[in-house]
Every structure is written in C-alpha cells, then in structure tokens.
C-alpha positions as a Python dict, from the first residue, in 0.01 Angstrom:
ca = {
    (1, 'X'): (0, 0, 0),
    (2, 'X'): (110, 357, -67),
    (3, 'X'): (5, 669, 122),
    (4, 'X'): (-105, 962, -93),
    (5, 'X'): (-144, 1309, 58),
    (6, 'X'): (-408, 1527, -105),
    (7, 'X'): (-388, 1903, -159),
    (8, 'X'): (-604, 1954, 150),
    (9, 'X'): (-367, 1756, 371),
    (10, 'X'): (-590, 1446, 377),
    (11, 'X'): (-386, 1128, 359),
    (12, 'X'): (-542, 838, 174),
    (13, 'X'): (-412, 492, 101),
    (14, 'X'): (-405, 348, -249),
    (15, 'X'): (-290, 7, -365),
    (16, 'X'): (1, 37, -607),
    (17, 'X'): (-132, -231, -838),
    (18, 'X'): (-120, -12, -1147),
    (19, 'X'): (247, -84, -1211),
    (20, 'X'): (334, 284, -1260),
    (21, 'X'): (704, 370, -1296),
    (22, 'X'): (881, 492, -987),
    (23, 'X'): (1070, 777, -1156),
    (24, 'X'): (759, 996, -1184),
    (25, 'X'): (692, 1279, -945),
    (26, 'X'): (421, 1254, -679),
    (27, 'X'): (145, 1415, -884),
    (28, 'X'): (223, 1223, -1204),
    (29, 'X'): (239, 893, -1020),
    (30, 'X'): (-105, 955, -867),
    (31, 'X'): (-266, 1045, -1201),
    (32, 'X'): (-118, 754, -1394),
    (33, 'X'): (-201, 513, -1111),
    (34, 'X'): (-563, 625, -1135),
    (35, 'X'): (-554, 588, -1513),
    (36, 'X'): (-421, 234, -1475),
    (37, 'X'): (-679, 131, -1216),
    (38, 'X'): (-980, 321, -1355),
    (39, 'X'): (-960, 317, -1736),
    (40, 'X'): (-1207, 538, -1919),
    (41, 'X'): (-1511, 363, -2062),
    (42, 'X'): (-1507, 599, -2359),
    (43, 'X'): (-1228, 821, -2489),
    (44, 'X'): (-1470, 1046, -2675),
    (45, 'X'): (-1608, 1209, -2360),
    (46, 'X'): (-1416, 1536, -2348),
    (47, 'X'): (-1582, 1679, -2038),
    (48, 'X'): (-1359, 1955, -1892),
    (49, 'X'): (-1079, 1848, -2127),
    (50, 'X'): (-919, 2091, -2371),
    (51, 'X'): (-809, 1941, -2703),
    (52, 'X'): (-536, 2204, -2720),
    (53, 'X'): (-406, 2088, -2383),
    (54, 'X'): (-413, 1724, -2494),
    (55, 'X'): (-219, 1809, -2810),
    (56, 'X'): (46, 1993, -2604),
    (57, 'X'): (69, 1702, -2360),
    (58, 'X'): (100, 1455, -2647),
    (59, 'X'): (383, 1648, -2811),
    (60, 'X'): (570, 1680, -2482),
    (61, 'X'): (521, 1311, -2399),
    (62, 'X'): (622, 1214, -2753),
    (63, 'X'): (965, 1365, -2688),
    (64, 'X'): (996, 1245, -2329),
    (65, 'X'): (908, 885, -2420),
    (66, 'X'): (1156, 890, -2712),
    (67, 'X'): (891, 774, -2957),
    (68, 'X'): (1079, 930, -3249),
    (69, 'X'): (1369, 694, -3176),
    (70, 'X'): (1144, 398, -3100),
    (71, 'X'): (963, 458, -3429),
    (72, 'X'): (1297, 408, -3605),
    (73, 'X'): (1339, 82, -3416),
    (74, 'X'): (995, -31, -3531),
    (75, 'X'): (1083, 68, -3887),
    (76, 'X'): (1387, -159, -3873),
    (77, 'X'): (1191, -455, -3741),
    (78, 'X'): (913, -400, -3995),
    (79, 'X'): (1175, -400, -4272),
    (80, 'X'): (1333, -709, -4117),
    (81, 'X'): (998, -889, -4130),
    (82, 'X'): (880, -774, -4472),
    (83, 'X'): (1095, -1009, -4678),
    (84, 'X'): (995, -1328, -4491),
    (85, 'X'): (637, -1201, -4519),
    (86, 'X'): (693, -1145, -4890),
    (87, 'X'): (826, -1500, -4925),
    (88, 'X'): (517, -1637, -4754),
    (89, 'X'): (279, -1418, -4954),
    (90, 'X'): (444, -1498, -5286),
    (91, 'X'): (435, -1869, -5211),
    (92, 'X'): (62, -1852, -5146),
    (93, 'X'): (-7, -1628, -5445),
    (94, 'X'): (236, -1821, -5663),
    (95, 'X'): (45, -2142, -5603),
    (96, 'X'): (-282, -1964, -5680),
    (97, 'X'): (-144, -1765, -5970),
    (98, 'X'): (-127, -2069, -6191),
    (99, 'X'): (-505, -2047, -6219),
    (100, 'X'): (-553, -1675, -6139),
    (101, 'X'): (-248, -1473, -6250),
    (102, 'X'): (-414, -1137, -6183),
    (103, 'X'): (-482, -1189, -5811),
    (104, 'X'): (-154, -1063, -5668),
    (105, 'X'): (-142, -771, -5911),
    (106, 'X'): (-476, -650, -5776),
    (107, 'X'): (-363, -690, -5415),
    (108, 'X'): (-40, -499, -5471),
    (109, 'X'): (-235, -225, -5648),
    (110, 'X'): (-396, -132, -5315),
    (111, 'X'): (-55, -104, -5150),
    (112, 'X'): (54, 133, -5427),
    (113, 'X'): (-189, 390, -5287),
    (114, 'X'): (32, 446, -4981),
    (115, 'X'): (369, 279, -5051),
    (116, 'X'): (615, 505, -5240),
    (117, 'X'): (641, 401, -5604),
    (118, 'X'): (1015, 337, -5609),
    (119, 'X'): (996, 127, -5293),
    (120, 'X'): (700, -64, -5433),
    (121, 'X'): (911, -135, -5742),
    (122, 'X'): (1160, -322, -5524),
    (123, 'X'): (878, -517, -5363),
    (124, 'X'): (724, -601, -5701),
    (125, 'X'): (1060, -714, -5841),
    (126, 'X'): (1124, -955, -5555),
    (127, 'X'): (759, -1059, -5563),
    (128, 'X'): (772, -1165, -5929),
    (129, 'X'): (1108, -1336, -5882),
    (130, 'X'): (996, -1553, -5592),
    (131, 'X'): (652, -1627, -5738),
    (132, 'X'): (817, -1835, -6008),
    (133, 'X'): (973, -2062, -5746),
    (134, 'X'): (689, -2113, -5500),
    (135, 'X'): (667, -2438, -5304),
    (136, 'X'): (505, -2573, -4991),
    (137, 'X'): (846, -2576, -4819),
    (138, 'X'): (890, -2205, -4884),
    (139, 'X'): (538, -2143, -4764),
    (140, 'X'): (599, -2318, -4430),
    (141, 'X'): (940, -2159, -4377),
    (142, 'X'): (815, -1817, -4481),
    (143, 'X'): (514, -1833, -4249),
    (144, 'X'): (717, -1939, -3945),
    (145, 'X'): (990, -1683, -4015),
    (146, 'X'): (735, -1411, -4074),
    (147, 'X'): (555, -1476, -3746),
    (148, 'X'): (879, -1484, -3545),
    (149, 'X'): (1033, -1178, -3714),
    (150, 'X'): (715, -975, -3692),
    (151, 'X'): (667, -1076, -3328),
    (152, 'X'): (1000, -909, -3250),
    (153, 'X'): (852, -589, -3390),
    (154, 'X'): (538, -639, -3181),
    (155, 'X'): (762, -686, -2875),
    (156, 'X'): (909, -343, -2950),
    (157, 'X'): (552, -210, -2969),
    (158, 'X'): (487, -364, -2625),
    (159, 'X'): (784, -177, -2477),
    (160, 'X'): (680, 147, -2648),
    (161, 'X'): (319, 133, -2530),
    (162, 'X'): (437, 56, -2177),
    (163, 'X'): (642, 376, -2194),
    (164, 'X'): (337, 561, -2325),
    (165, 'X'): (126, 457, -2025),
    (166, 'X'): (417, 509, -1781),
    (167, 'X'): (403, 149, -1658),
    (168, 'X'): (667, -118, -1604),
    (169, 'X'): (663, -457, -1772),
    (170, 'X'): (561, -732, -1530),
    (171, 'X'): (502, -1012, -1777),
    (172, 'X'): (769, -1278, -1800),
    (173, 'X'): (974, -1297, -2119),
    (174, 'X'): (796, -1613, -2232),
    (175, 'X'): (448, -1475, -2161),
    (176, 'X'): (524, -1145, -2334),
    (177, 'X'): (669, -1320, -2639),
    (178, 'X'): (375, -1563, -2662),
    (179, 'X'): (135, -1268, -2648),
    (180, 'X'): (343, -1093, -2916),
    (181, 'X'): (321, -1399, -3140),
    (182, 'X'): (-54, -1428, -3084),
    (183, 'X'): (-101, -1057, -3160),
    (184, 'X'): (117, -1096, -3470),
    (185, 'X'): (-102, -1378, -3602),
    (186, 'X'): (-414, -1170, -3531),
    (187, 'X'): (-266, -874, -3719),
    (188, 'X'): (-177, -1096, -4014),
    (189, 'X'): (-539, -1212, -4028),
    (190, 'X'): (-689, -863, -3999),
    (191, 'X'): (-456, -710, -4261),
    (192, 'X'): (-527, -1002, -4494),
    (193, 'X'): (-900, -951, -4446),
    (194, 'X'): (-851, -579, -4512),
    (195, 'X'): (-687, -646, -4849),
    (196, 'X'): (-941, -918, -4927),
    (197, 'X'): (-1226, -673, -4858),
    (198, 'X'): (-1081, -423, -5103),
    (199, 'X'): (-1032, -694, -5363),
    (200, 'X'): (-1384, -834, -5309),
    (201, 'X'): (-1538, -488, -5337),
    (202, 'X'): (-1367, -422, -5670),
    (203, 'X'): (-1441, -772, -5799),
    (204, 'X'): (-1812, -756, -5711),
    (205, 'X'): (-1850, -404, -5848),
    (206, 'X'): (-1690, -511, -6176),
    (207, 'X'): (-1919, -814, -6196),
    (208, 'X'): (-2226, -598, -6135),
    (209, 'X'): (-2112, -351, -6398),
    (210, 'X'): (-2079, -633, -6655),
    (211, 'X'): (-2411, -799, -6570),
    (212, 'X'): (-2637, -500, -6521),
    (213, 'X'): (-2755, -271, -6797),
    (214, 'X'): (-2596, 71, -6810),
    (215, 'X'): (-2792, 334, -6624),
    (216, 'X'): (-2828, 526, -6301),
    (217, 'X'): (-2908, 218, -6089),
    (218, 'X'): (-2616, 27, -6233),
    (219, 'X'): (-2370, 304, -6155),
    (220, 'X'): (-2517, 354, -5808),
    (221, 'X'): (-2496, -16, -5720),
    (222, 'X'): (-2138, -38, -5844),
    (223, 'X'): (-2041, 265, -5635),
    (224, 'X'): (-2220, 133, -5324),
    (225, 'X'): (-2051, -208, -5346),
    (226, 'X'): (-1709, -50, -5395),
    (227, 'X'): (-1756, 192, -5105),
    (228, 'X'): (-1874, -96, -4883),
    (229, 'X'): (-1556, -285, -4968),
    (230, 'X'): (-1341, 13, -4870),
    (231, 'X'): (-1538, 71, -4550),
    (232, 'X'): (-1502, -294, -4455),
    (233, 'X'): (-1129, -275, -4524),
    (234, 'X'): (-1102, 37, -4306),
    (235, 'X'): (-1294, -147, -4032),
    (236, 'X'): (-1044, -434, -4035),
    (237, 'X'): (-758, -184, -4026),
    (238, 'X'): (-922, -12, -3730),
    (239, 'X'): (-960, -351, -3562),
    (240, 'X'): (-585, -401, -3604),
    (241, 'X'): (-511, -74, -3422),
    (242, 'X'): (-766, -150, -3149),
    (243, 'X'): (-605, -491, -3092),
    (244, 'X'): (-257, -338, -3063),
    (245, 'X'): (-371, -69, -2819),
    (246, 'X'): (-554, -329, -2605),
    (247, 'X'): (-305, -618, -2592),
    (248, 'X'): (36, -460, -2643),
    (249, 'X'): (77, -262, -2316),
    (250, 'X'): (94, -450, -1986),
    (251, 'X'): (-209, -270, -1844),
    (252, 'X'): (-351, -406, -1519),
    (253, 'X'): (-712, -331, -1619),
    (254, 'X'): (-724, -294, -1998),
    (255, 'X'): (-1041, -147, -2146),
    (256, 'X'): (-1145, -249, -2497),
    (257, 'X'): (-1232, 36, -2734),
    (258, 'X'): (-1345, -32, -3089),
    (259, 'X'): (-1270, 318, -3217),
    (260, 'X'): (-1059, 571, -3028),
    (261, 'X'): (-942, 926, -3102),
    (262, 'X'): (-584, 799, -3105),
    (263, 'X'): (-660, 523, -3356),
    (264, 'X'): (-845, 772, -3575),
    (265, 'X'): (-554, 1017, -3552),
    (266, 'X'): (-299, 744, -3623),
    (267, 'X'): (-491, 604, -3921),
    (268, 'X'): (-566, 941, -4082),
    (269, 'X'): (-214, 1065, -4006),
    (270, 'X'): (-65, 751, -4162),
    (271, 'X'): (-270, 794, -4480),
    (272, 'X'): (-194, 1166, -4511),
    (273, 'X'): (178, 1135, -4436),
    (274, 'X'): (213, 834, -4668),
    (275, 'X'): (41, 1017, -4953),
    (276, 'X'): (243, 1331, -4878),
    (277, 'X'): (563, 1127, -4881),
    (278, 'X'): (467, 985, -5221),
    (279, 'X'): (404, 1336, -5357),
    (280, 'X'): (737, 1459, -5218),
    (281, 'X'): (925, 1171, -5378),
    (282, 'X'): (748, 1233, -5707),
    (283, 'X'): (883, 1587, -5729),
    (284, 'X'): (1192, 1583, -5505),
    (285, 'X'): (1335, 1232, -5502),
    (286, 'X'): (1677, 1302, -5348),
    (287, 'X'): (1715, 954, -5197),
    (288, 'X'): (1830, 798, -5522),
    (289, 'X'): (2087, 1074, -5567),
    (290, 'X'): (2218, 1035, -5211),
    (291, 'X'): (2203, 656, -5171),
    (292, 'X'): (2229, 537, -5530),
    (293, 'X'): (2098, 186, -5583),
    (294, 'X'): (2004, 163, -5214),
    (295, 'X'): (1768, 459, -5249),
    (296, 'X'): (1458, 246, -5305),
    (297, 'X'): (1523, 37, -4994),
    (298, 'X'): (1596, 351, -4788),
    (299, 'X'): (1261, 491, -4904),
    (300, 'X'): (1087, 169, -4799),
    (301, 'X'): (1260, 186, -4460),
    (302, 'X'): (1153, 549, -4423),
    (303, 'X'): (792, 452, -4497),
    (304, 'X'): (808, 180, -4232),
    (305, 'X'): (939, 442, -3989),
    (306, 'X'): (643, 667, -4067),
    (307, 'X'): (402, 377, -4017),
    (308, 'X'): (552, 283, -3679),
    (309, 'X'): (556, 645, -3564),
    (310, 'X'): (187, 696, -3651),
    (311, 'X'): (100, 379, -3460),
    (312, 'X'): (280, 508, -3150),
    (313, 'X'): (136, 858, -3192),
    (314, 'X'): (-217, 717, -3168),
    (315, 'X'): (-130, 530, -2848),
    (316, 'X'): (34, 840, -2699),
    (317, 'X'): (-268, 1056, -2781),
    (318, 'X'): (-504, 804, -2617),
    (319, 'X'): (-295, 784, -2300),
    (320, 'X'): (-258, 1160, -2264),
    (321, 'X'): (-630, 1203, -2327),
    (322, 'X'): (-703, 961, -2042),
    (323, 'X'): (-453, 1138, -1815),
    (324, 'X'): (-603, 1480, -1895),
    (325, 'X'): (-955, 1347, -1829),
    (326, 'X'): (-839, 1199, -1497),
    (327, 'X'): (-678, 1527, -1391),
    (328, 'X'): (-1002, 1709, -1472),
    (329, 'X'): (-1196, 1452, -1269),
    (330, 'X'): (-961, 1498, -972),
    (331, 'X'): (-1007, 1875, -986),
    (332, 'X'): (-1384, 1836, -1014),
    (333, 'X'): (-1447, 1568, -748),
    (334, 'X'): (-1141, 1584, -526),
    (335, 'X'): (-848, 1349, -491),
    (336, 'X'): (-981, 1147, -200),
    (337, 'X'): (-1311, 1076, -378),
    (338, 'X'): (-1143, 967, -701),
    (339, 'X'): (-893, 747, -516),
    (340, 'X'): (-1179, 585, -325),
    (341, 'X'): (-1365, 514, -648),
    (342, 'X'): (-1048, 368, -799),
    (343, 'X'): (-997, 139, -499),
    (344, 'X'): (-1357, 24, -520),
    (345, 'X'): (-1323, -47, -891),
    (346, 'X'): (-1001, -242, -835),
    (347, 'X'): (-1172, -486, -599),
    (348, 'X'): (-1501, -509, -789),
    (349, 'X'): (-1502, -777, -1059),
    (350, 'X'): (-1560, -642, -1409),
    (351, 'X'): (-1902, -712, -1552),
}
C-alpha cells in the first residue's frame, strides 16, 4: 500500500497495483495510477478536457518517451519482417497464380496507394522473382519466419506502449513473447481480411457492372458495393489498431475500445503522411541521388518508420487524453473521492 497526501492535507491509502514507474513525481504517479486502475469507458467524452491541452501534452510526452527513436526501431523490425512475409505471400499467391495470375497484381495495387512508387518497385521485383519458385516448403518456412520476425517488432511495440502509459513490464519474457506472437497472427489475419475486402469490393463491383444494364441504378450499385468494400477494409484496419492498443501494453485493467481518437488520428495521419511522402518523392526524389541503388530500400525503410511512428502517436494521444480526463476529474471531485472510487473499482469484478 502507498500513502497519498491530497492538496487539502488528507492522507489516503491506495494500492500500487497499477504498475506505474517509480521515476515519476508525486502528482504524475497519482494520475497515472488512477488511469491504470480506472480506465475510461469511452475516450470520446471530453468533459472539462481541452483538445489544445491534450495536443500539447501529447507532443511533450512524444519527446519524453523517445517515440521518435522507437519509431525508427519499429521501422527496422518492420523491414526485417517484410521479406519473410513477402516470401510467404508470394508462395501462397504463386500457387494460386497458376489459375488466377491477376490476383496478386490486384492486391499490390492497393498497396501502391500508400507505398512510395520506387519502394514498391523493389517489392514487385522480388515478388515476381519468388513467385516463379513457390513451393510448400517455402510457404511453411516463410510463415514461421514471418511470425517470429514480426513478433519481434510487436515486442518493440509492447515496450513502447508501456512507456506511453508510464508502466513497467511485469510479464515474463515467455508470456510477453507468446502474447506478441498471438497478436502478430491476429494482425496478419486482420490485414489479410482488409486487403481481401478491397479486392472483393472491386471484384463484385466489376461483376455488377458487366451484368447490369448501363444506367443510373447500375452506376449507383457499383459505387455502393465498392464503397462498402473500402469501408469494410477500413474497419479491419481499425480492428488491427484497437487490438494493438488493447493487448500490447501490460495494463492491469485494460479497457477495450473499438474506435478511439488515437486510432483515428494514427490512421488518418498515416494515410496523409504516406500520400504526402509519395508526392514529395514524385517531385523531389533526393534519396536515389544520395544513396544510389540503395535509395529504393531507404525509401521503404523510411515509410516503415512513418508507419511505426503513426502507430505510436495514436497510443500516446489516447494515453494523454485519459490522463487529462483523470486530472479534470480529480479537480472536479477531489483526490480522496477519485482514489476511493479507484480502490472500489479495483476490488469489484468487471461485468
């Protein structure tokens, strides 16, 4: 048990079961302990919370938690995992391409919307090379290597999200790695379903266009089916972010959120920055001049860095939003009352 003295001199006792880091000051430790023990049911309730204040807190925490450096670490691990993943994907598509040679071209077309063109050229080149030599042995090796390599990246995400929520890791190495592997497999499934949704939407819309007579209803149905495919793909991508934000950090009382402000910020930021990066490279591609033949891979690595950074930015925004909401609640209701509620919640089984 830990004694906490309020601003009025009242001393209350609070169980330190939140796992908050010990290097925080007294006030910060109290707030983050309350966040850990009493997670918000909804992150969209901005009562007494200023968005401007949350943005300032997020920027400050982004620098303090070294997320810019950790994003580079994630970019490395993503790049480390992409080629085993490519081997696995090309083995699957290579086996299917003997009867449907256009399938993988359609799937890679969706990636071309966000992946820089020169980097995608490297991916396409390796993709076509390995497709010609697909086998069940490559498929098994590629799948196992992909899961293990990607789980290392997820382990880095675990450490980063722990830093975001100011908590220490209490899971054993084996438990944390098993959870990372399970989360990796879940992410593989959700991303695959995302691409499949986009492909199914385009395929069904094309089929409707060929079968229905030209007219207003035909065009409307085609557009509706295509939009539904994109919305379903976005939903699976949002599910991926929700899964990371729920299972990656070692939270004592995690709260599931389908859609959060941080996930929305991370997803929109990722799309905008990726498209902006593509536009920049289209007009000012200095990477090839600086790095020569390695320019395309450096661009791919830079895109992975952007992706990892946007993922961490969403988590940071969610955590600072919860902390700001908790501070507002403490000011509104008093420290002793909030601590009492937190203690009660910690001993009451979740419904």
